N, CA, C and O atoms as CSV, one atom per row, in Angstrom:
chain,resi,resn,atom,element,x,y,z
A,1,MET,N,N,-14.135,4.153,17.320
A,1,MET,CA,C,-13.948,2.714,17.196
A,1,MET,C,C,-12.854,2.445,16.167
A,1,MET,O,O,-12.887,3.008,15.072
A,2,ARG,N,N,-11.908,1.613,16.496
A,2,ARG,CA,C,-10.822,1.279,15.574
A,2,ARG,C,C,-11.285,0.245,14.572
A,2,ARG,O,O,-12.172,-0.568,14.829
A,3,SER,N,N,-10.643,0.314,13.416
A,3,SER,CA,C,-10.946,-0.657,12.367
A,3,SER,C,C,-10.285,-1.987,12.710
A,3,SER,O,O,-9.430,-2.047,13.594
A,4,PRO,N,N,-10.677,-3.059,12.012
A,4,PRO,CA,C,-10.036,-4.357,12.266
A,4,PRO,C,C,-8.614,-4.413,11.728
A,4,PRO,O,O,-7.888,-5.366,12.010
A,5,GLY,N,N,-8.209,-3.426,10.971
A,5,GLY,CA,C,-6.857,-3.396,10.438
A,5,GLY,C,C,-6.633,-2.126,9.667
A,5,GLY,O,O,-7.579,-1.443,9.275
A,6,ALA,N,N,-5.372,-1.811,9.450
A,6,ALA,CA,C,-5.023,-0.602,8.713
A,6,ALA,C,C,-4.496,-0.990,7.336
A,6,ALA,O,O,-4.004,-2.099,7.127
A,7,LEU,N,N,-4.612,-0.056,6.413
A,7,LEU,CA,C,-4.106,-0.227,5.058
A,7,LEU,C,C,-2.943,0.742,4.883
A,7,LEU,O,O,-3.098,1.940,5.117
A,8,LEU,N,N,-1.782,0.239,4.475
A,8,LEU,CA,C,-0.616,1.077,4.232
A,8,LEU,C,C,-0.337,1.118,2.738
A,8,LEU,O,O,-0.477,0.113,2.042
A,9,ALA,N,N,0.054,2.283,2.255
A,9,ALA,CA,C,0.449,2.438,0.857
A,9,ALA,C,C,1.671,3.337,0.822
A,9,ALA,O,O,1.685,4.404,1.434
A,10,ALA,N,N,2.695,2.901,0.105
A,10,ALA,CA,C,3.921,3.682,-0.021
A,10,ALA,C,C,4.060,4.162,-1.455
A,10,ALA,O,O,3.611,3.494,-2.387
A,11,SER,N,N,4.680,5.314,-1.628
A,11,SER,CA,C,4.792,5.903,-2.956
A,11,SER,C,C,6.039,6.759,-3.071
A,11,SER,O,O,6.484,7.370,-2.099
A,12,MET,N,N,6.595,6.795,-4.274
A,12,MET,CA,C,7.695,7.707,-4.543
A,12,MET,C,C,7.154,9.119,-4.790
A,12,MET,O,O,7.627,10.078,-4.180
A,13,GLY,N,N,6.173,9.249,-5.676
A,13,GLY,CA,C,5.663,10.564,-6.032
A,13,GLY,C,C,4.370,10.946,-5.351
A,13,GLY,O,O,4.101,12.130,-5.148
A,14,GLY,N,N,3.568,9.961,-4.995
A,14,GLY,CA,C,2.329,10.209,-4.277
A,14,GLY,C,C,1.091,10.390,-5.119
A,14,GLY,O,O,0.008,10.601,-4.572
A,15,SER,N,N,1.212,10.315,-6.448
A,15,SER,CA,C,0.056,10.602,-7.303
A,15,SER,C,C,-1.117,9.655,-7.074
A,15,SER,O,O,-2.268,10.055,-7.250
A,16,GLN,N,N,-0.853,8.414,-6.688
A,16,GLN,CA,C,-1.958,7.475,-6.475
A,16,GLN,C,C,-2.566,7.585,-5.079
A,16,GLN,O,O,-3.605,6.978,-4.822
A,17,LEU,N,N,-1.955,8.332,-4.184
A,17,LEU,CA,C,-2.443,8.384,-2.807
A,17,LEU,C,C,-3.699,9.244,-2.649
A,17,LEU,O,O,-4.548,8.931,-1.815
A,18,GLY,N,N,-3.835,10.309,-3.422
A,18,GLY,CA,C,-5.008,11.175,-3.329
A,18,GLY,C,C,-6.316,10.430,-3.520
A,18,GLY,O,O,-7.231,10.584,-2.711
A,19,PRO,N,N,-6.430,9.615,-4.582
A,19,PRO,CA,C,-7.677,8.847,-4.753
A,19,PRO,C,C,-7.944,7.887,-3.593
A,19,PRO,O,O,-9.099,7.669,-3.226
A,20,TYR,N,N,-6.884,7.309,-3.010
A,20,TYR,CA,C,-7.090,6.429,-1.859
A,20,TYR,C,C,-7.712,7.216,-0.712
A,20,TYR,O,O,-8.593,6.713,-0.014
A,21,VAL,N,N,-7.253,8.452,-0.520
A,21,VAL,CA,C,-7.690,9.252,0.620
A,21,VAL,C,C,-9.109,9.778,0.423
A,21,VAL,O,O,-9.967,9.594,1.286
A,22,SER,N,N,-9.356,10.438,-0.719
A,22,SER,CA,C,-10.672,11.052,-0.877
A,22,SER,C,C,-11.110,11.283,-2.313
A,22,SER,O,O,-12.270,11.626,-2.540
A,23,GLY,N,N,-10.242,11.111,-3.277
A,23,GLY,CA,C,-10.584,11.443,-4.658
A,23,GLY,C,C,-11.541,10.478,-5.318
A,23,GLY,O,O,-12.365,10.887,-6.136
A,24,ALA,N,N,-11.448,9.223,-4.982
A,24,ALA,CA,C,-12.296,8.211,-5.625
A,24,ALA,C,C,-13.547,7.950,-4.786
A,24,ALA,O,O,-13.496,7.924,-3.556
A,25,GLY,N,N,-14.658,7.759,-5.474
A,25,GLY,CA,C,-15.897,7.429,-4.778
A,25,GLY,C,C,-15.851,6.054,-4.140
A,25,GLY,O,O,-16.413,5.835,-3.067
A,26,ARG,N,N,-15.167,5.116,-4.819
A,26,ARG,CA,C,-14.957,3.763,-4.286
A,26,ARG,C,C,-13.540,3.346,-4.578
A,26,ARG,O,O,-13.000,3.643,-5.643
A,27,VAL,N,N,-12.942,2.661,-3.638
A,27,VAL,CA,C,-11.587,2.130,-3.795
A,27,VAL,C,C,-11.660,0.625,-3.581
A,27,VAL,O,O,-12.138,0.159,-2.547
A,28,ILE,N,N,-11.183,-0.127,-4.560
A,28,ILE,CA,C,-11.126,-1.584,-4.429
A,28,ILE,C,C,-9.677,-1.991,-4.599
A,28,ILE,O,O,-9.081,-1.745,-5.648
A,29,ARG,N,N,-9.106,-2.611,-3.581
A,29,ARG,CA,C,-7.727,-3.082,-3.625
A,29,ARG,C,C,-7.741,-4.602,-3.650
A,29,ARG,O,O,-8.425,-5.230,-2.842
A,30,VAL,N,N,-6.999,-5.191,-4.563
A,30,VAL,CA,C,-6.818,-6.639,-4.611
A,30,VAL,C,C,-5.413,-6.894,-4.094
A,30,VAL,O,O,-4.432,-6.444,-4.688
A,31,VAL,N,N,-5.319,-7.619,-2.983
A,31,VAL,CA,C,-4.077,-7.730,-2.234
A,31,VAL,C,C,-3.728,-9.197,-2.000
A,31,VAL,O,O,-4.586,-9.989,-1.609
A,32,GLY,N,N,-2.482,-9.552,-2.238
A,32,GLY,CA,C,-2.007,-10.895,-1.918
A,32,GLY,C,C,-1.909,-11.068,-0.412
A,32,GLY,O,O,-1.504,-10.145,0.295
A,33,THR,N,N,-2.274,-12.236,0.079
A,33,THR,CA,C,-2.268,-12.466,1.530
A,33,THR,C,C,-0.871,-12.392,2.139
A,33,THR,O,O,-0.746,-12.298,3.360
A,34,GLN,N,N,0.187,-12.431,1.318
A,34,GLN,CA,C,1.537,-12.297,1.864
A,34,GLN,C,C,1.760,-10.906,2.463
A,34,GLN,O,O,2.738,-10.690,3.179
A,35,LYS,N,N,0.869,-9.977,2.178
A,35,LYS,CA,C,1.021,-8.615,2.684
A,35,LYS,C,C,0.343,-8.396,4.038
A,35,LYS,O,O,0.440,-7.309,4.606
A,36,ILE,N,N,-0.329,-9.397,4.550
A,36,ILE,CA,C,-0.964,-9.268,5.862
A,36,ILE,C,C,0.106,-9.387,6.937
A,36,ILE,O,O,0.857,-10.362,6.981
A,37,VAL,N,N,0.164,-8.384,7.801
A,37,VAL,CA,C,1.134,-8.369,8.898
A,37,VAL,C,C,0.402,-8.086,10.207
A,37,VAL,O,O,-0.776,-7.729,10.206
A,38,SER,N,N,1.109,-8.249,11.315
A,38,SER,CA,C,0.453,-8.152,12.616
A,38,SER,C,C,0.182,-6.725,13.088
A,38,SER,O,O,-0.741,-6.505,13.872
A,39,ASP,N,N,0.967,-5.754,12.625
A,39,ASP,CA,C,0.748,-4.382,13.074
A,39,ASP,C,C,1.400,-3.389,12.104
A,39,ASP,O,O,2.103,-3.786,11.175
A,40,ILE,N,N,1.158,-2.108,12.332
A,40,ILE,CA,C,1.676,-1.066,11.448
A,40,ILE,C,C,3.198,-1.063,11.424
A,40,ILE,O,O,3.793,-0.848,10.368
A,41,GLY,N,N,3.836,-1.294,12.556
A,41,GLY,CA,C,5.297,-1.334,12.604
A,41,GLY,C,C,5.868,-2.395,11.676
A,41,GLY,O,O,6.844,-2.153,10.967
A,42,GLU,N,N,5.252,-3.576,11.685
A,42,GLU,CA,C,5.708,-4.641,10.799
A,42,GLU,C,C,5.445,-4.266,9.338
A,42,GLU,O,O,6.247,-4.586,8.461
A,43,GLY,N,N,4.333,-3.595,9.078
A,43,GLY,CA,C,4.038,-3.137,7.728
A,43,GLY,C,C,5.062,-2.131,7.235
A,43,GLY,O,O,5.500,-2.202,6.087
A,44,LEU,N,N,5.446,-1.197,8.089
A,44,LEU,CA,C,6.460,-0.203,7.721
A,44,LEU,C,C,7.808,-0.866,7.466
A,44,LEU,O,O,8.521,-0.489,6.536
A,45,ARG,N,N,8.157,-1.846,8.283
A,45,ARG,CA,C,9.407,-2.582,8.052
A,45,ARG,C,C,9.353,-3.322,6.721
A,45,ARG,O,O,10.339,-3.345,5.983
A,46,GLY,N,N,8.209,-3.927,6.408
A,46,GLY,CA,C,8.058,-4.629,5.137
A,46,GLY,C,C,8.221,-3.695,3.950
A,46,GLY,O,O,8.824,-4.064,2.942
A,47,ILE,N,N,7.684,-2.486,4.065
A,47,ILE,CA,C,7.851,-1.503,2.997
A,47,ILE,C,C,9.330,-1.185,2.808
A,47,ILE,O,O,9.833,-1.198,1.684
A,48,GLY,N,N,10.021,-0.901,3.903
A,48,GLY,CA,C,11.420,-0.497,3.806
A,48,GLY,C,C,12.384,-1.613,3.478
A,48,GLY,O,O,13.329,-1.420,2.713
A,49,GLU,N,N,12.151,-2.780,4.053
A,49,GLU,CA,C,13.122,-3.871,3.915
A,49,GLU,C,C,12.824,-4.816,2.756
A,49,GLU,O,O,13.728,-5.502,2.278
A,50,TYR,N,N,11.590,-4.864,2.301
A,50,TYR,CA,C,11.267,-5.783,1.211
A,50,TYR,C,C,10.739,-5.058,-0.036
A,50,TYR,O,O,11.344,-5.135,-1.105
A,51,ALA,N,N,9.614,-4.359,0.108
A,51,ALA,CA,C,8.971,-3.758,-1.067
A,51,ALA,C,C,9.855,-2.711,-1.737
A,51,ALA,O,O,9.980,-2.703,-2.961
A,52,PHE,N,N,10.470,-1.828,-0.951
A,52,PHE,CA,C,11.302,-0.794,-1.567
A,52,PHE,C,C,12.468,-1.360,-2.369
A,52,PHE,O,O,12.642,-0.953,-3.518
A,53,PRO,N,N,13.283,-2.280,-1.834
A,53,PRO,CA,C,14.385,-2.797,-2.648
A,53,PRO,C,C,13.928,-3.457,-3.950
A,53,PRO,O,O,14.585,-3.315,-4.981
A,54,VAL,N,N,12.811,-4.174,-3.904
A,54,VAL,CA,C,12.303,-4.827,-5.115
A,54,VAL,C,C,11.820,-3.774,-6.114
A,54,VAL,O,O,12.122,-3.865,-7.304
A,55,GLU,N,N,11.072,-2.776,-5.637
A,55,GLU,CA,C,10.585,-1.707,-6.517
A,55,GLU,C,C,11.745,-0.865,-7.051
A,55,GLU,O,O,11.714,-0.433,-8.203
A,56,ASP,N,N,12.755,-0.630,-6.236
A,56,ASP,CA,C,13.915,0.142,-6.683
A,56,ASP,C,C,14.623,-0.575,-7.837
A,56,ASP,O,O,14.992,0.053,-8.830
A,57,ALA,N,N,14.810,-1.880,-7.703
A,57,ALA,CA,C,15.439,-2.662,-8.780
A,57,ALA,C,C,14.579,-2.632,-10.036
A,57,ALA,O,O,15.103,-2.520,-11.144
A,58,ARG,N,N,13.257,-2.732,-9.871
A,58,ARG,CA,C,12.350,-2.683,-11.022
A,58,ARG,C,C,12.431,-1.329,-11.720
A,58,ARG,O,O,12.493,-1.271,-12.948
A,59,ALA,N,N,12.431,-0.242,-10.952
A,59,ALA,CA,C,12.489,1.102,-11.532
A,59,ALA,C,C,13.817,1.326,-12.265
A,59,ALA,O,O,13.852,1.941,-13.331
A,60,GLN,N,N,14.900,0.822,-11.684
A,60,GLN,CA,C,16.201,0.961,-12.349
A,60,GLN,C,C,16.217,0.216,-13.677
A,60,GLN,O,O,16.705,0.738,-14.679
A,61,ALA,N,N,15.684,-1.001,-13.687
A,61,ALA,CA,C,15.672,-1.795,-14.919
A,61,ALA,C,C,14.736,-1.181,-15.961
A,61,ALA,O,O,15.066,-1.159,-17.147
A,62,ALA,N,N,13.585,-0.687,-15.538
A,62,ALA,CA,C,12.586,-0.176,-16.475
A,62,ALA,C,C,12.875,1.249,-16.943
A,62,ALA,O,O,12.689,1.570,-18.117
A,63,TYR,N,N,13.335,2.108,-16.017
A,63,TYR,CA,C,13.449,3.529,-16.335
A,63,TYR,C,C,14.853,4.104,-16.153
A,63,TYR,O,O,15.115,5.244,-16.535
A,64,GLY,N,N,15.747,3.316,-15.572
A,64,GLY,CA,C,17.094,3.804,-15.316
A,64,GLY,C,C,17.184,4.800,-14.176
A,64,GLY,O,O,18.144,5.566,-14.099
A,65,VAL,N,N,16.191,4.802,-13.281
A,65,VAL,CA,C,16.188,5.702,-12.124
A,65,VAL,C,C,15.887,4.909,-10.856
A,65,VAL,O,O,15.288,3.835,-10.902
A,66,HIS,N,N,16.313,5.459,-9.734
A,66,HIS,CA,C,16.003,4.842,-8.446
A,66,HIS,C,C,14.592,5.227,-8.013
A,66,HIS,O,O,14.082,6.290,-8.368
A,67,SER,N,N,13.980,4.346,-7.246
A,67,SER,CA,C,12.686,4.623,-6.641
A,67,SER,C,C,12.927,5.230,-5.263
A,67,SER,O,O,14.069,5.515,-4.901
A,68,GLY,N,N,11.874,5.426,-4.504
A,68,GLY,CA,C,12.014,5.949,-3.150
A,68,GLY,C,C,10.717,5.783,-2.385
A,68,GLY,O,O,9.634,5.787,-2.969
A,69,VAL,N,N,10.831,5.637,-1.091
A,69,VAL,CA,C,9.661,5.628,-0.214
A,69,VAL,C,C,9.567,7.048,0.335
A,69,VAL,O,O,10.049,7.332,1.431
A,70,ASN,N,N,8.951,7.923,-0.428
A,70,ASN,CA,C,8.897,9.340,-0.070
A,70,ASN,C,C,7.618,9.714,0.658
A,70,ASN,O,O,7.584,10.694,1.403
A,71,LYS,N,N,6.579,8.944,0.446
A,71,LYS,CA,C,5.296,9.216,1.086
A,71,LYS,C,C,4.678,7.884,1.504
A,71,LYS,O,O,4.678,6.917,0.743
A,72,ILE,N,N,4.157,7.855,2.717
A,72,ILE,CA,C,3.473,6.658,3.215
A,72,ILE,C,C,2.112,7.071,3.747
A,72,ILE,O,O,1.994,7.981,4.568
A,73,LEU,N,N,1.093,6.385,3.263
A,73,LEU,CA,C,-0.270,6.642,3.693
A,73,LEU,C,C,-0.716,5.495,4.594
A,73,LEU,O,O,-0.506,4.324,4.279
A,74,ILE,N,N,-1.331,5.847,5.714
A,74,ILE,CA,C,-1.921,4.846,6.604
A,74,ILE,C,C,-3.406,5.167,6.719
A,74,ILE,O,O,-3.786,6.228,7.214
A,75,ILE,N,N,-4.233,4.248,6.261
A,75,ILE,CA,C,-5.684,4.394,6.408
A,75,ILE,C,C,-6.104,3.442,7.516
A,75,ILE,O,O,-6.005,2.223,7.377
A,76,ASP,N,N,-6.571,4.010,8.605
A,76,ASP,CA,C,-6.984,3.204,9.755
A,76,ASP,C,C,-8.498,2.990,9.774
A,76,ASP,O,O,-8.993,1.987,10.288
A,77,ARG,N,N,-9.212,3.943,9.210
A,77,ARG,CA,C,-10.675,3.877,9.242
A,77,ARG,C,C,-11.199,4.794,8.147
A,77,ARG,O,O,-10.543,5.776,7.797
A,78,GLU,N,N,-12.345,4.495,7.614
A,78,GLU,CA,C,-12.956,5.300,6.543
A,78,GLU,C,C,-14.245,5.923,7.059
A,78,GLU,O,O,-15.038,5.261,7.727
A,79,LEU,N,N,-14.449,7.194,6.747
A,79,LEU,CA,C,-15.659,7.881,7.197
A,79,LEU,C,C,-16.907,7.392,6.478
A,79,LEU,O,O,-17.981,7.319,7.076
A,80,THR,N,N,-16.774,7.058,5.203
A,80,THR,CA,C,-17.907,6.582,4.418
A,80,THR,C,C,-17.923,5.057,4.430
A,80,THR,O,O,-17.056,4.432,3.820
A,81,PRO,N,N,-18.885,4.448,5.107
A,81,PRO,CA,C,-18.927,2.985,5.166
A,81,PRO,C,C,-18.962,2.357,3.766
A,81,PRO,O,O,-19.733,2.790,2.909
A,82,GLY,N,N,-18.137,1.352,3.542
A,82,GLY,CA,C,-18.123,0.626,2.285
A,82,GLY,C,C,-17.347,1.288,1.159
A,82,GLY,O,O,-17.281,0.735,0.061
A,83,ARG,N,N,-16.757,2.456,1.394
A,83,ARG,CA,C,-16.024,3.144,0.329
A,83,ARG,C,C,-14.777,2.377,-0.088
A,83,ARG,O,O,-14.442,2.338,-1.272
A,84,ILE,N,N,-14.094,1.772,0.863
A,84,ILE,CA,C,-12.874,1.012,0.570
A,84,ILE,C,C,-13.159,-0.469,0.777
A,84,ILE,O,O,-13.636,-0.882,1.834
A,85,THR,N,N,-12.860,-1.257,-0.243
A,85,THR,CA,C,-12.996,-2.708,-0.166
A,85,THR,C,C,-11.639,-3.316,-0.438
A,85,THR,O,O,-10.977,-2.949,-1.409
A,86,VAL,N,N,-11.215,-4.240,0.404
A,86,VAL,CA,C,-9.968,-4.969,0.189
A,86,VAL,C,C,-10.331,-6.422,-0.077
A,86,VAL,O,O,-10.986,-7.071,0.739
A,87,VAL,N,N,-9.899,-6.924,-1.228
A,87,VAL,CA,C,-10.129,-8.307,-1.605
A,87,VAL,C,C,-8.800,-9.037,-1.453
A,87,VAL,O,O,-7.838,-8.722,-2.154
A,88,PHE,N,N,-8.737,-10.004,-0.547
A,88,PHE,CA,C,-7.512,-10.770,-0.348
A,88,PHE,C,C,-7.504,-11.994,-1.251
A,88,PHE,O,O,-8.492,-12.722,-1.340
A,89,VAL,N,N,-6.386,-12.207,-1.914
A,89,VAL,CA,C,-6.197,-13.344,-2.804
A,89,VAL,C,C,-5.060,-14.177,-2.228
A,89,VAL,O,O,-3.992,-13.650,-1.917
A,90,ASP,N,N,-5.288,-15.464,-2.087
A,90,ASP,CA,C,-4.292,-16.344,-1.476
A,90,ASP,C,C,-3.216,-16.749,-2.496
A,90,ASP,O,O,-3.027,-17.929,-2.793
A,91,GLU,N,N,-2.530,-15.745,-3.015
A,91,GLU,CA,C,-1.375,-15.939,-3.881
A,91,GLU,C,C,-0.525,-14.685,-3.800
A,91,GLU,O,O,-1.001,-13.637,-3.364
A,92,VAL,N,N,0.704,-14.783,-4.208
A,92,VAL,CA,C,1.615,-13.645,-4.139
A,92,VAL,C,C,1.264,-12.659,-5.248
A,92,VAL,O,O,1.375,-12.975,-6.433
A,93,LEU,N,N,0.837,-11.454,-4.846
A,93,LEU,CA,C,0.541,-10.362,-5.770
A,93,LEU,C,C,1.399,-9.173,-5.375
A,93,LEU,O,O,1.463,-8.812,-4.200
A,94,GLY,N,N,2.046,-8.574,-6.335
A,94,GLY,CA,C,2.845,-7.394,-6.037
A,94,GLY,C,C,4.011,-7.713,-5.131
A,94,GLY,O,O,4.444,-8.857,-4.995
A,95,PHE,N,N,4.498,-6.656,-4.520
A,95,PHE,CA,C,5.613,-6.808,-3.578
A,95,PHE,C,C,5.600,-5.690,-2.574
A,95,PHE,O,O,6.460,-5.638,-1.695
């Protein structure tokens, strides 16, 4: 059975992806509703065309280095019911 939606996470180094996959007993994500898209393809485009350029500029200003979309995680369904909770907030959070 497919989930009602997938969760995408992009990372330069990937250190935060392990806990999303299996390291953490519970994962709670607080997400701005501007990140809701119609399908995975639109989500991937949003990562590449919007989130990456904004994060790249932030990384350059903060650390003097470029960022990168080197790893992308797609969670379509969780084996342990209730392990992942997504709380949507009707305001712009993150990018």
